[in-house]
LOTILUM-432442 format. One line per 5 residues: number of its first residue (from 1); for each residue z, x, y negated of C-alpha. Coordinates in nm, 3 decimals, always signed. Example, Ala and Ser with C-alpha at 12.3 -4.5 7.8 and 13.67 -1.06 7.14 Angstrom:
residues 2
1 = +0.780/+1.230/+0.450; +0.714/+1.367/+0.106
***
This chain:
residues 466
1 = -2.725/+1.455/+0.572; -2.859/+1.725/+0.804; -2.691/+1.641/+1.131; -2.590/+1.306/+1.279; -2.247/+1.329/+1.440
6 = -2.085/+1.127/+1.714; -1.754/+1.028/+1.556; -1.449/+0.865/+1.715; -1.197/+0.680/+1.501; -0.858/+0.612/+1.655
11 = -0.733/+0.281/+1.514; -0.926/-0.033/+1.418; -0.689/-0.134/+1.140; -0.785/-0.164/+0.776; -0.848/+0.206/+0.716
16 = -1.026/+0.267/+1.048; -1.253/-0.032/+1.004; -1.348/+0.054/+0.645; -1.396/+0.420/+0.737; -1.643/+0.321/+1.009
21 = -1.861/+0.147/+0.749; -1.861/+0.450/+0.519; -1.939/+0.699/+0.797; -2.216/+0.480/+0.939; -2.363/+0.457/+0.589
26 = -2.388/+0.838/+0.597; -2.593/+0.819/+0.917; -2.328/+0.890/+1.181; -2.270/+0.718/+1.514; -1.916/+0.576/+1.510
31 = -1.695/+0.453/+1.796; -1.369/+0.284/+1.697; -1.088/+0.275/+1.955; -0.798/+0.030/+1.928; -0.504/-0.005/+2.169
36 = -0.457/-0.376/+2.092; -0.689/-0.662/+2.190; -0.948/-0.787/+1.943; -0.737/-0.961/+1.680; -1.019/-1.206/+1.612
41 = -0.992/-1.342/+1.966; -0.625/-1.292/+2.052; -0.317/-1.385/+1.853; -0.117/-1.066/+1.815; +0.259/-1.050/+1.783
46 = +0.357/-1.201/+1.448; +0.635/-1.132/+1.209; +0.516/-0.801/+1.065; +0.235/-0.907/+0.838; +0.363/-0.827/+0.487
51 = +0.082/-0.961/+0.270; -0.118/-0.695/+0.095; -0.168/-0.648/-0.277; -0.521/-0.530/-0.346; -0.550/-0.343/-0.676
56 = -0.815/-0.139/-0.853; -0.822/+0.155/-0.609; -0.876/-0.075/-0.313; -1.141/-0.278/-0.493; -1.327/+0.042/-0.583
61 = -1.350/+0.138/-0.215; -1.467/-0.211/-0.116; -1.722/-0.206/-0.398; -1.851/+0.129/-0.276; -1.961/-0.029/+0.051
66 = -2.086/-0.351/-0.110; -1.824/-0.592/+0.024; -1.609/-0.653/-0.285; -1.739/-1.005/-0.347; -1.691/-1.109/+0.017
71 = -1.324/-1.011/-0.002; -1.266/-1.174/-0.342; -1.340/-1.510/-0.179; -1.022/-1.483/+0.030; -0.798/-1.310/-0.229
76 = -0.563/-1.478/-0.476; -0.506/-1.314/-0.816; -0.143/-1.254/-0.910; -0.113/-1.201/-1.284; +0.251/-1.090/-1.279
81 = +0.598/-1.116/-1.128; +0.782/-1.447/-1.125; +1.153/-1.372/-1.120; +1.393/-1.623/-0.960; +1.756/-1.592/-1.072
86 = +2.055/-1.720/-0.873; +2.053/-2.050/-1.060; +1.684/-2.106/-0.988; +1.573/-2.008/-1.339; +1.226/-1.851/-1.370
91 = +1.106/-1.558/-1.581; +0.745/-1.438/-1.578; +0.655/-1.071/-1.631; +0.282/-0.993/-1.663; +0.163/-0.689/-1.469
96 = -0.066/-0.550/-1.734; -0.291/-0.662/-2.013; -0.466/-0.998/-2.007; -0.719/-1.005/-1.726; -0.537/-0.743/-1.517
101 = -0.411/-0.875/-1.184; -0.333/-0.765/-0.834; -0.465/-0.975/-0.547; -0.281/-1.120/-0.250; -0.474/-1.089/+0.075
106 = -0.380/-1.147/+0.437; -0.364/-0.823/+0.635; -0.512/-0.992/+0.941; -0.772/-1.181/+0.741; -0.895/-0.868/+0.564
111 = -0.892/-0.667/+0.886; -1.100/-0.933/+1.064; -1.342/-0.947/+0.769; -1.395/-0.569/+0.784; -1.454/-0.586/+1.160
116 = -1.705/-0.868/+1.116; -1.892/-0.659/+0.858; -1.885/-0.348/+1.080; -1.986/-0.489/+1.417; -2.345/-0.592/+1.339
121 = -2.415/-0.229/+1.243; -2.587/-0.065/+1.540; -2.414/+0.264/+1.460; -2.063/+0.115/+1.492; -1.904/+0.017/+1.826
126 = -1.552/-0.122/+1.873; -1.354/-0.052/+2.190; -1.042/-0.271/+2.224; -0.750/-0.238/+2.468; -0.791/+0.139/+2.462
131 = -0.462/+0.327/+2.442; -0.477/+0.696/+2.355; -0.258/+0.879/+2.606; -0.329/+1.237/+2.510; -0.526/+1.432/+2.251
136 = -0.653/+1.784/+2.326; -0.725/+1.924/+1.982; -0.871/+2.250/+2.110; -1.144/+2.067/+2.304; -1.144/+1.760/+2.077
141 = -1.086/+1.537/+2.377; -0.896/+1.208/+2.390; -0.768/+1.058/+2.713; -0.776/+0.678/+2.699; -0.626/+0.409/+2.920
146 = -0.776/+0.062/+2.934; -0.471/-0.162/+2.905; -0.647/-0.443/+3.096; -0.800/-0.254/+3.388; -0.575/+0.058/+3.387
151 = -0.890/+0.273/+3.404; -0.861/+0.619/+3.252; -1.145/+0.788/+3.067; -1.181/+1.095/+2.850; -1.401/+1.106/+2.542
156 = -1.516/+1.414/+2.352; -1.665/+1.324/+2.013; -1.806/+1.574/+1.767; -1.546/+1.463/+1.512; -1.216/+1.276/+1.556
161 = -1.048/+1.071/+1.282; -0.686/+0.965/+1.324; -0.656/+0.629/+1.147; -0.391/+0.514/+1.394; -0.107/+0.446/+1.154
166 = +0.242/+0.575/+1.086; +0.307/+0.662/+1.452; -0.032/+0.825/+1.504; -0.110/+0.977/+1.844; -0.358/+1.215/+1.679
171 = -0.091/+1.337/+1.441; +0.148/+1.368/+1.734; -0.089/+1.624/+1.884; -0.113/+1.810/+1.553; +0.267/+1.824/+1.534
176 = +0.261/+2.047/+1.843; +0.045/+2.307/+1.667; +0.179/+2.603/+1.472; +0.263/+2.577/+1.102; +0.241/+2.200/+1.092
181 = +0.487/+2.047/+0.845; +0.616/+1.698/+0.911; +0.891/+1.476/+0.776; +0.986/+1.113/+0.814; +1.259/+0.924/+0.632
186 = +1.378/+0.568/+0.675; +1.536/+0.347/+0.413; +1.866/+0.192/+0.515; +1.684/-0.138/+0.476; +1.466/-0.338/+0.709
191 = +1.240/-0.632/+0.639; +1.190/-0.970/+0.797; +0.898/-1.206/+0.747; +0.968/-1.567/+0.648; +0.743/-1.853/+0.538
196 = +0.715/-2.115/+0.265; +0.462/-2.364/+0.406; +0.208/-2.552/+0.199; +0.287/-2.894/+0.056; +0.161/-3.194/+0.258
201 = -0.149/-3.209/+0.036; -0.220/-2.838/+0.099; -0.108/-2.724/-0.244; +0.128/-2.436/-0.326; +0.494/-2.526/-0.378
206 = +0.540/-2.234/-0.620; +0.317/-2.089/-0.891; +0.029/-1.950/-0.686; -0.094/-1.681/-0.929; +0.225/-1.474/-0.919
211 = +0.421/-1.245/-0.691; +0.760/-1.413/-0.661; +1.075/-1.198/-0.653; +1.437/-1.295/-0.594; +1.612/-0.972/-0.708
216 = +1.975/-0.951/-0.604; +2.083/-0.592/-0.669; +2.139/-0.461/-0.320; +1.861/-0.665/-0.158; +1.575/-0.897/-0.249
221 = +1.316/-1.142/-0.124; +0.951/-1.160/-0.229; +0.675/-1.416/-0.168; +0.298/-1.374/-0.188; +0.050/-1.664/-0.187
226 = -0.198/-1.738/+0.093; -0.525/-1.927/+0.058; -0.397/-2.209/+0.284; -0.128/-2.304/+0.030; +0.157/-2.123/+0.204
231 = +0.352/-1.817/+0.094; +0.442/-1.521/+0.311; +0.799/-1.424/+0.223; +0.967/-1.095/+0.302; +1.342/-1.040/+0.299
236 = +1.435/-0.677/+0.233; +1.792/-0.641/+0.354; +2.036/-0.366/+0.460; +2.075/-0.312/+0.834; +2.453/-0.288/+0.812
241 = +2.729/-0.401/+0.579; +2.897/-0.713/+0.445; +2.562/-0.867/+0.353; +2.310/-0.740/+0.601; +2.107/-0.824/+0.907
246 = +2.409/-0.731/+1.118; +2.629/-0.983/+0.932; +2.406/-1.288/+0.991; +2.471/-1.393/+1.349; +2.381/-1.763/+1.362
251 = +2.215/-2.053/+1.179; +2.531/-2.131/+0.981; +2.565/-1.774/+0.854; +2.199/-1.778/+0.753; +2.208/-2.112/+0.572
256 = +2.529/-2.033/+0.386; +2.389/-1.700/+0.272; +2.060/-1.849/+0.151; +2.229/-2.141/-0.024; +2.445/-1.897/-0.217
261 = +2.187/-1.628/-0.292; +1.841/-1.793/-0.283; +1.928/-2.161/-0.349; +1.592/-2.263/-0.496; +1.408/-2.128/-0.189
266 = +1.605/-2.320/+0.075; +1.436/-2.662/+0.023; +1.097/-2.490/+0.049; +1.168/-2.323/+0.388; +1.206/-2.589/+0.660
271 = +1.156/-2.330/+0.936; +1.393/-2.071/+0.789; +1.618/-2.035/+1.093; +1.328/-2.028/+1.339; +1.143/-1.765/+1.135
276 = +1.454/-1.556/+1.080; +1.573/-1.541/+1.439; +1.232/-1.517/+1.608; +1.067/-1.257/+1.384; +1.155/-0.891/+1.438
281 = +1.318/-0.663/+1.181; +1.060/-0.417/+1.055; +1.150/-0.060/+0.958; +1.062/+0.101/+0.625; +0.946/+0.458/+0.678
286 = +0.796/+0.729/+0.460; +0.592/+0.994/+0.642; +0.466/+1.319/+0.492; +0.282/+1.597/+0.672; +0.043/+1.888/+0.620
291 = -0.220/+1.995/+0.711; -0.414/+1.678/+0.784; -0.698/+1.846/+0.974; -0.743/+2.078/+1.268; -1.022/+2.331/+1.320
296 = -1.285/+2.124/+1.138; -1.298/+1.877/+1.429; -1.022/+1.627/+1.355; -0.878/+1.466/+1.041; -0.588/+1.231/+0.970
301 = -0.638/+0.956/+0.715; -0.434/+0.669/+0.571; -0.086/+0.597/+0.709; -0.137/+0.854/+0.984; -0.078/+1.129/+0.726
306 = +0.100/+0.949/+0.440; +0.282/+0.628/+0.534; +0.471/+0.480/+0.239; +0.714/+0.193/+0.188; +0.546/-0.121/+0.047
311 = +0.716/-0.149/-0.293; +0.424/-0.039/-0.507; +0.173/-0.235/-0.303; -0.028/+0.086/-0.265; -0.024/+0.172/+0.107
316 = -0.359/+0.010/+0.183; -0.498/+0.102/-0.160; -0.409/+0.468/-0.103; -0.573/+0.463/+0.241; -0.887/+0.304/+0.098
321 = -0.889/+0.563/-0.180; -0.878/+0.837/+0.087; -1.204/+0.698/+0.220; -1.364/+0.666/-0.124; -1.274/+1.026/-0.215
326 = -1.399/+1.158/+0.120; -1.725/+0.971/+0.072; -1.768/+1.126/-0.274; -1.727/+1.469/-0.115; -1.983/+1.382/+0.154
331 = -2.235/+1.311/-0.122; -2.290/+1.685/-0.179; -2.206/+1.798/+0.175; -2.463/+2.003/+0.365; -2.352/+1.856/+0.697
336 = -2.250/+2.190/+0.850; -1.908/+2.321/+0.746; -1.672/+2.034/+0.830; -1.373/+2.268/+0.837; -1.410/+2.353/+0.468
341 = -1.479/+1.989/+0.383; -1.166/+1.867/+0.561; -0.950/+2.140/+0.403; -1.081/+2.059/+0.055; -1.013/+1.690/+0.117
346 = -0.654/+1.739/+0.233; -0.579/+1.973/-0.059; -0.702/+1.713/-0.305; -0.522/+1.418/-0.154; -0.189/+1.565/-0.044
351 = -0.026/+1.581/-0.394; -0.129/+1.223/-0.460; -0.003/+1.100/-0.123; +0.335/+1.261/-0.192; +0.344/+1.112/-0.542
356 = +0.279/+0.753/-0.433; +0.540/+0.791/-0.158; +0.800/+0.886/-0.420; +0.680/+0.617/-0.662; +0.711/+0.349/-0.393
361 = +1.078/+0.428/-0.331; +1.142/+0.435/-0.707; +0.978/+0.095/-0.748; +1.201/-0.053/-0.477; +1.500/+0.029/-0.698
366 = +1.321/-0.126/-0.997; +1.228/-0.446/-0.814; +1.567/-0.483/-0.648; +1.797/-0.390/-0.936; +1.627/-0.372/-1.274
371 = +1.375/-0.654/-1.311; +1.654/-0.904/-1.384; +1.818/-0.677/-1.645; +1.750/-0.801/-2.004; +1.765/-0.444/-2.134
376 = +1.502/-0.333/-1.883; +1.279/-0.627/-1.973; +1.309/-0.540/-2.343; +1.207/-0.182/-2.264; +0.896/-0.309/-2.084
381 = +0.800/-0.515/-2.391; +0.847/-0.211/-2.616; +0.630/-0.003/-2.382; +0.357/-0.265/-2.406; +0.372/-0.240/-2.785
386 = +0.348/+0.141/-2.773; +0.048/+0.115/-2.540; -0.119/-0.127/-2.779; -0.056/+0.103/-3.077; -0.150/+0.428/-2.896
391 = -0.399/+0.320/-2.623; -0.542/+0.670/-2.573; -0.199/+0.829/-2.531; +0.016/+0.571/-2.354; -0.043/+0.353/-2.048
396 = +0.269/+0.219/-1.872; +0.332/+0.383/-1.534; +0.276/+0.062/-1.336; -0.061/+0.014/-1.504; -0.162/+0.376/-1.439
401 = -0.089/+0.334/-1.069; -0.234/-0.015/-1.032; -0.515/-0.055/-1.284; -0.665/+0.295/-1.320; -0.811/+0.564/-1.095
406 = -0.580/+0.834/-1.232; -0.453/+1.052/-0.946; -0.112/+0.931/-0.835; +0.035/+1.275/-0.908; -0.089/+1.259/-1.266
411 = +0.051/+0.907/-1.306; +0.390/+1.019/-1.174; +0.408/+1.323/-1.404; +0.290/+1.124/-1.709; +0.528/+0.840/-1.627
416 = +0.823/+1.079/-1.614; +0.725/+1.219/-1.954; +0.697/+0.868/-2.098; +1.033/+0.772/-1.950; +1.203/+1.057/-2.136
421 = +1.045/+0.935/-2.460; +1.157/+0.577/-2.390; +1.518/+0.691/-2.347; +1.507/+0.825/-2.704; +1.328/+0.519/-2.842
426 = +1.562/+0.265/-2.679; +1.864/+0.418/-2.856; +1.726/+0.255/-3.172; +1.621/-0.077/-3.016; +1.832/-0.389/-2.976
431 = +1.554/-0.650/-3.002; +1.174/-0.660/-3.004; +1.182/-0.680/-3.387; +1.338/-0.332/-3.400; +1.007/-0.182/-3.289
436 = +0.885/-0.181/-3.650; +1.193/-0.004/-3.786; +1.094/+0.313/-3.978; +1.309/+0.540/-3.758; +1.140/+0.405/-3.442
441 = +0.791/+0.455/-3.581; +0.879/+0.802/-3.705; +1.021/+0.894/-3.364; +0.706/+0.774/-3.191; +0.492/+0.972/-3.433
446 = +0.693/+1.286/-3.359; +0.680/+1.233/-2.983; +0.314/+1.134/-2.957; +0.136/+1.334/-3.225; +0.101/+1.637/-2.998
451 = +0.082/+1.439/-2.673; -0.237/+1.503/-2.482; -0.475/+1.211/-2.457; -0.471/+1.043/-2.119; -0.730/+1.210/-1.900
456 = -1.012/+1.014/-1.746; -1.092/+1.118/-1.392; -1.410/+1.092/-1.193; -1.251/+1.084/-0.850; -0.961/+1.314/-0.769
461 = -0.876/+1.650/-0.920; -0.524/+1.717/-0.794; -0.481/+1.996/-0.543; -0.209/+2.152/-0.331; -0.075/+2.451/-0.523
466 = -0.075/+2.790/-0.355
***
């Protein structure tokens, strides 16, 4: 590090707070600006807190700053999916091999933990109730309004990071520049947060080490465990139609619907009507853009440049991986040419951001429609057997995304190749015993003998193609 920079981060969410720790570690002075009050002192509007699923990419970023063990204390391992059918029957589907789990963490709890770790650092300062009104990219100036006092001030940091989420003000300024590509797309589904409270003795009313899913074809509900014994549930539901948010108008409509579709959940949700009618409907948006930087002075990171829908549990993990990859690049950085650094970073990460966005939408269809299909479940068991037999040539797509550091773009491409092979294999499979049939083994030999071994990556190698 040759030059200490004054850096402003817009957004004190998960990505902004973790980024402040990494930049301060590199010797920079960091100011973090957040339009909301300090969440540790003020209860913010509820109803939008989809629990987060921490997986290997997120843990790697937390480990890189030395806070992995602190977070593990408030995270619950989920070893697989627990499927709830319409009769209340349960089926468990492990996520990966034994010992591989994703971890349920509270968004607010993790955010507060990152803030508490950042604040004692003399190089990190939080500024709450600061709304960004305008960003002048040419001068690298941000006009801020104090939402308590109405005072206006203008800051001019050396470097500006936009970690201010899917509706980023920093990105909004970049969208007004020439040759900036931007797209946003919404699913025709919204989400609503519901709750399964803890039992009177504080225990969990469902299996705590699982992500619970009620798949119903055109919609679904999920539930993730909390350390207090409760579960945060999320109903993913069409906005319009015969069965939709628009169709449920009162308590009777709601109860009749749940009794028919999620009957085993109803006795566990005493506050169902209150939660349903008081919590807002959240939108599900995918945002893609490029470039992510401007003139070597400002850079977008996390949801500000690649918001994804939550169905792969990778939004936070992808944002944390942004930070980890950027920090790796700073390791050999001379501290002078930030423009080249930012451009190299965005070229590396853009293909992977696009890939996880596409994967997340694909996984929604899988979770909603396929996980209750016996044929699909058989295919997953066959894939596990192939992976066991050919470990250097086959890792299931979900495991590549969740339990490795393979670039998302590589995982997507490899997964598509494996899917084409599975279509051929499954023509010969009616039961798990068919895996050992000579024609199946011969087909696998033919398909895999020339297949390249799975690459091991140190960091990210994908780039935007010219």
